[in-house]
N, C-alpha and C positions, 0 to 999 in steps of 0.2 A: 658555447660548444655543446653543454651538456643540455640545454633544451632544444638543440637540434638533434641530438641522439636520440632525446626520448620522442620527440616527434615520428622519426625515421622508424623506431620500434612501431609504434602506435600504428602507423601506415602500412606497415609490413603486416602487422597483427590482423590488421582489419581487411586486408587483400585475402589472406589465410583463413579466415572465419568469415567470409563474405555470402556464403550458401550456410543459410541458418539451419535448414534441415539436415542436411551432411554433418554441421559441427555438431548438432543434437546426438546424432548416432554417434558420432566418433568419441563424445565424452562420456555416453552412457555405456559403450562396451569398452572402453578402454578403463573406466572405473571398474565394471566387472570383471575384466581379465585382472585387476590389481587386486580384487579381492578372492578370484578364484584361484590364480596360481599358487601362491603361497601355500594353499591348501595340500599342493603336490609334497612338501617336504613332510607332512604327516603321514604318507603312507606306508613308510618302513614301520615307523612308531606303531601303526594299527597293526600290521603286521607282528611285529616284536612281542607287543603286550597283548595279542588276541588270546593266548592261551590254549584253545583247541582248533581243530581245522573247520568247523562251521564259520567261527566267527572271522578267521583267517582268510575265508573264500567271500565272506561277506565285505570284509575289508579289502579284498581285490577288487570287488564289483563299484564300490565306494570310489578307489581310487581311479578305478577306469572312468568313471564318469566326471570327476576332477579334471583329469587329465583331457578327455574330451572337449568340457566347456571350456578348458583354458586354451585349448588351440581353437576352439571356434571363434571366441572372443576375441583372442587376439587376431585373429584372421581378419573379420570384419573390422577393427579398430585399425591395423596397418593398411587395409586397402580402402577405407574410407579417408583415412590421412592422405594416401597417395593422390586419391582425387581431388582433394583440397589443395594440396601443395602444388600439383601440376596444375591447377587451374589458376592458381595464385601466381605462379611462374609466367603463364601465357599473359595474364592481365599486366605483369610488371613490363614484358616486352613489348606489348601493344601500347602502353602508355609513353614508353622511351620513343617508341616510332611518332606516335601522335605529338610527342613534343619536338621531333625533327621536324614532321611534316609543317609544324607552324611556325618554323624559323623563315627569317627573311632571308635572302639569296647571301646577302651581307653577313649575316651570323653564319650560315653554312660555309663559306668559304674561309671564315676564320677558325672555326671547328676543325677536329681532327677524327676522319673517320676511323682510323683506326682505335680511337678511344669507344666510339659507337660500336665498332663491333666486337670489342673486347667485353665490353659491358654486355652485350646480347648472348656471349657465349661464356666466358670464364667467368665472369663476375655473377653471371648468373648461378652458375654450377656451384659458386660459393654459398648463395642466398640459399639454394636447395640444399646442398650437403651440409651447411654449418649454421644456418638460421632455424630453417624450417624442419630438418632433421632433428636439431637440438631442442625444437620446440616440443618436438613429438616425444622425443627421449625425457624431459621434463616432465611431461604428462604421464606418460607409460611407467617409466621408472620410479617418477616420483610417489605416484601414489600405490605402487607396490611396495616402496620402501616405507610409507606410510603403515599400510596395512600389516606388513612383516614384523614392525618393531610393535605394534599393538599385540600380536601373537606371542613374541617373545616376553613382554610383559607378564602374559596368562601363564607362561611357562615358569619365568625365574625374574623377579624385579632386578636382582645382581646383574644376571647376564645381559638385560636390558639396558641397563644404564651403564655397564663397561662397554657395550657396544656403540653406545654413542660416544663416548670418550674416544673409543679406537678410532671412530670416522672422521674426528678433527682433521687428522693428518691428509685422509682422502679429499677432503674440503679444500684443506688450505692449499694443497700444489698447485691445483689450477689456478688458484689466485695469485700465486708466485709469478706463474710461467706465463700467464694471460698476456700481459704487456709486451714481453719479448715475441710472443706469437703475432699480436695483433701489428706490431712494426713490422715485422717481417712479411706479414700478408698485404699489407697497405704498399710497403715496397715492390712487392712482386706482382700485384695487381696494376700498378704503375707501370712496370717495365712490360709486362706483358701487353698493355696497351700499345706502347713504344713497338716492341715487335710484331704486333699484328699490323700495325701501319705500315712498318717498314716492309714487309713481307708483301702486303697487298701492292706497294708502291713497285717493288720489284717486279712482280708478276706482269703488273698492267705495263711496265717498261719492256718488258722480255722481246717484243718484235724489235724495239729500237737498239737495245745491247746486243741482240744476235746479229742486226745489220752493221752494226758498227764495229764487230768483232771483239765486244767488250766483257765477255761472258766471267772473264776477274773481277770486275767490279760486282756484277751480279750474285757471284760467290763468296766473296771477301765482304761485301756490306752485309750478306746474310750471316756469316760466321761471326763475325763482330756482336750482330743484334743477338744472336743465339747464345754466344758467349756471357754476354750481359743477364741475358734471361737464367742461364744456368746457374749463375751466381746468385741471382737473387731467389731463384727456387732451391737451391742448395742450402742457402741459410733458413729458409722456412721449413722445410723438410727437417732440417737439424734441428730444429727448436722444438717442432710436435714430435719426433723422435725421442728427445730429452723428456719431454713433457709426459709421454706414455710410458717411457721405462719408470718414471719417479712414480707415476700413477698405480703402475704395477706392483711396484715395492712398497708404496702405502696402502695397497690391498693385502698381500699377503702377510705383513707386519700385524694387523689386527687379527687376522683368521687364526695366527698360530696362538697369540694370547689367549683370544677367546677358547679356544680347544683345550688350551693348557687349565684356564679356569672350570671349564665344563667336566673336565676328567675327575678334577679335585670336588667338585659337586656329586658325581657319581659315588664316589667312593665315600663321600661323607652320608650319602643316603637320601639328599635332597632331592635328586633327580632318577629317573631309570636311565637304562641303555638305550631303551627306546627313544626316551626324550632327547638323550645326547646326539643321537642320530639326527632328531628333527632340528634341534638347536644347530648343529653343524650345518644343515639344510637351507635353515631360516636364513643362517647369516649371510648365505650366498644372495638371498633376496634382499638385505639390508646392506652390505658392504658393496657388493655389486652395482646394484642401483645406486647406491650412495657415488659411487665411482662414474656411473653413468650420468648421474645428474650433475656433479662436478666436473665433467668434462665436457657435456652440453653448456654448463655456463661458462667454460672457457672458449668454448667455439663461438658462442655469442658474442663475449668481448671481442674476441680476435676478427671477429667479422664485421666489426663497427665502421671500419673504414671504407668497406664497401657498401653497406647498408646506407652511410651518408652520401657515398659517390652516387647511389642509385635514386636515393631520394631526391637528390639535385636534379637528376636528369630526367625525373618524373613529373617536376612540379610545372604546372599548367602557366607557363609566361605568356603575355601577349607581345607579337613581336612588334618591334619599333618602327617598321616601314609598313604596316597594314591602316589603311585607314578605311573611312564610313561610307564613300560615295560610291554609287554602283555604276558601273561604264557598262551601256547598252550599245554603243557602237563606236567605231574611231571614224571622227567626220574631221579631223585636223590634228597635225601633231608639230609640236614647235618648241624647237630651245633657243632661247634668249639669253645672251650674255652668259653662257654658260663656263663655269671655271672650276676645274676638278683636279685634285690631287689623289693620288692612289696611298691607302693607308701607310705611314712609314716610309715613304717616298719623300726625296727630298727636294723633288722637280715637279713644277705643276706640269701635270698632262695636256691639258685642256686650257685655252686662254680666251674666254669670251666667245664662243663658238655660236653662230646663229644658223637656224633651219628652219626651213616651214614644208610641210609636205600635206597635202588635202587628201581627201577621200578617192581611193583607187589610183591614185598618182604612183608612179616608179620613180627610186631615187637610188643613183649607184654612188657609194663613197669610195673616192679612189686617192691614193698618196703612198708615199715611201713607208717602209717599216717605222714602226714608232711614231707617225704622225696623228693618232689618236682616233682614227677609225672604229677598231673595235671597243674602245671606251664608250664612244657614241652610242653604239649598240647595248651595252653593258647597262649604260644610265638609262636607256629608254626601257631595256628589261628589269631595270630596279635590282640590279646587282648592287648598287652601291647608292647611299645618301650621302650626306655629308659635301654636296657641292655649292656652288654660288650659283647665282643667276635662277633660270626657270627651266624647269621640263614639263611640257604642259601637254595634255591630251584633252581635246575640245575645249580648252582654255583653263581647265584646272590642272595643279600639279599630279604629276604621276602617281606620287606616294599618297595623294588624297582619296583615291579608289580602293575598294578591297580586294585582296590578293585574287581571290576566286574570280571575281567580275573581270580584272583587269587581265588574267592569265587566259580567261576564257575568250578576248578578242585580241590579244597580243600575242603573236607566236614568236619562236625563235627556232632557227635553225643553226647550229654550230659548226664549226669548221670540222670536226669529227664527231657526228652524232650518234648517241649512244643505243645500242639495238639491246633488248633484253633477251634473255634466254626463253622464250614464249612464242607462240605462234604470230605469226604477220598479223592476223587479225587483233590480237590482243597488243601487238605493239603498235598498231594504229589507234585502236580503240582506247587503251588504257583504261579498261574495264567502266570506260563509261558505255550508256547506251546512245546508240547511233541506229538510225533506220538504214534498210539494205540500199535504199537511195542514196543515202549520204555516203556509204561508206565505197561504193562504186562511183559515184562522182568524183571523190578524193584519189582514188585508185587511178581513174582515167586522166585527171588533169595532172597527177604527178608522174604521169610516164611508166607508172607501175602494171599498168594494165595486161602488155604483153608477157612480161617477168610472170605474173602470177598466173596466167593463162598456161602456161608452159609446165605448169608446177602439178604433179598428180593430185597432191592435196589443197591446190590452190591456197586460198587465205589461213587454213588450217597447218601450212609448212611451220613445223617448229624451227627458229632459227636458232643458231647455236650462240653461245657467249659473246658478247660484243659483236653479233654479226660476222663472226669468221666465214660462215658458208654464204656470204654475199660479195660481190663486187664494190669498190667504191661508190659506182653511180648507183647501183642498185639501194646502197644503204642509205644514200643521200636521198632517193626517189621515197623510201620509206619515211623517212624523217619529212620529208616534204608533204608527203599523205597524211601523215600523223599530226602536223599543223592546220592542213588543209580540211579534215574532217569536222574540225572544230567552228567552221565557219568563220574564222579570224578576219577583224578587219585591217590589223596591221601585222605582216610578216617580215621580221628581222632575220636577215640572212649573213652570217658571218664567214666569208671566205669559202663557202661549202664548196666551192670545184676547185680548190689550190693544187688538189693532188689526184685530179682526174686529167684523160685525156683531152684532146681538142674536140672531139667528136661528142664524147658523154658532156664536156662541160657546154657545148652549144647546146644540147637538147635541152639540160635543165636551164640555162638561162634562157632560153625561149618559153619555156614552160613556166618559169617565173614573173618573166615581163607579159605575159598572157593571161595572167591571174586578173580576177577582179575586184581584189582587196590591194589596200595599198600596200607596196613593199621597200625595204630600205637594202640594198644588196652593198655587202664589201667585196669588191672583186680586184683580183690582180690581173686578169685578163682584159684586157681591153681593146682588143683586136677584131672581136667578134661582131658581126652585122647588127647583133642586138644590143649593141650599145647605143645604136641611132634611136632604138625604140624606147629608151629611158627618157622620162619627163625633165629630169634635173640630174645632171652629173655634178656632184660637189668635189674639187681637189683640194685636201686637206694637207698642210705644210707646216709641221713643229705645232700641232695644236691649235691650229688656226683655220678657218675656212678661207684660202688664197683665191679660189675661181670656183664659179658656179654658173651654169648654163647647159644649153643641148649639148651633144657631141660635137656637131659643126659648130656652134657658136666657140667652145673652147679651143677648136684647132685652128681656127681664126682669130682668136685672140693671142695666139701665138705664146703663150705663157708658160706656167709650169704643166700644166697636162699635155698641152703639145709635146714641150721636151721631154716629158716622160713617155709619150707614145713613140716619139724619133728614136730615144735611147733604146726602149725594148724593141721597137722594129729592127735597129741595128744588130741587136743580140739575138734576135730571130734570124737574121740573115748568115751570122756569123754559126749559130748553132746548125743552120740547114746545109 
């Protein structure tokens, strides 16, 4: 664990000092302010011991120069460090997100988005406030402490020695309380991740809870999460306040002792009244910096758990599901004797599934809920590994291809497509470069053309969070256009029309079967005329392929598909 911690500190330090020119400027001006600032303690001594008006005026002029230099050098030092630290924070965030981007779908599903959100916000704030700010304080106040102590030695070795002894209590207090603060910080960090994830879950489920009249769940679940977080934060703040009070006491004690000693030295004639004032002022540049250095040390120790957490999230790891082959086109898709059980599930979901789809063909997956339709789509989209049998594209395992090339040719339209709070254009292109002709083609084929033409800003229209200013049909068309613009060879559609009206469903399904790429569609609606246009309909039952053929062949077979068709037809008549 100790080695891991040291590695974490070195990594964070490298990020902080990655800009060498800016780092040099910071160190030079921090050293300059450390040298100049303590000389402000001499201004009163220069005045008191000047002896006449001319010398007093010269002393004031010298004091003014010291004050100006002190503030200028401090300003440059602080501003330079702000630039360094904010740049480092940006780099940490980018590294964490790059790590997220390298995850396989399976790793993403096993993760917790609340932890990531908390790390990018609350934990990053800890790094800035308690790591980087503490490093600044160590450099800034540490340098001032050394220079001030040298000045004290030049005035009185006895006072200098005594001040060092008095500072021991200031140094020891943080070491005593650092462990408690660190443990409280770790508990709070873990709980704030849980709280963030819970709130995110509740907000995303707001529509469902409202529709079901279950706002009590919304409020109660949040109150429980907030209460837990309050307890953890209360413990953390309590420990930090205790540490602050002890630190203050540790500072005032030595101040009073040193003042007592200096008064004795004045009456013994060893130092003047002017030097008494200087020593008293210099002590502030010794004891206060000592407190700041000790406090910075405490915060460095207490931020250890957060540093280790972020360091782990920044580590570059190769995803377990990324291959080396390049997929250039989709010619053939095949599932051979595929068996699959979801992680932590006791029952097998797929039992020896066999499917085949050639370039440009259209396939519909049909069956009752739980028959394995969505699982087939997820395996083809590489949500999960760990299956038995083979999921092949062009004769190779799907996992043999690089993620980038695979997802360039295989696209998915989920049941509820995600719409970003961005323009329609960016929702389609996702910051990739496409020609105007490619964009227009995708918009036309997806059936989005009429809607876009009706908007004053066209493709530059900004969509609200998760597409709240879109109808269900419009959101699906955006998702279809997003997939088509990439020129994909295989389009996977997971019940994309389940919540849409009959007319919209018919339009979208006709658009899908009219595409020039291979398409696999999961559908619950088997009454539309478009069902006759599918090259193959696969009826799944209990995780197995029960029947397969064209629409007419399955009806003539009078098996499970025909029975489902008749059952749903009866339900339609009763509803009508």
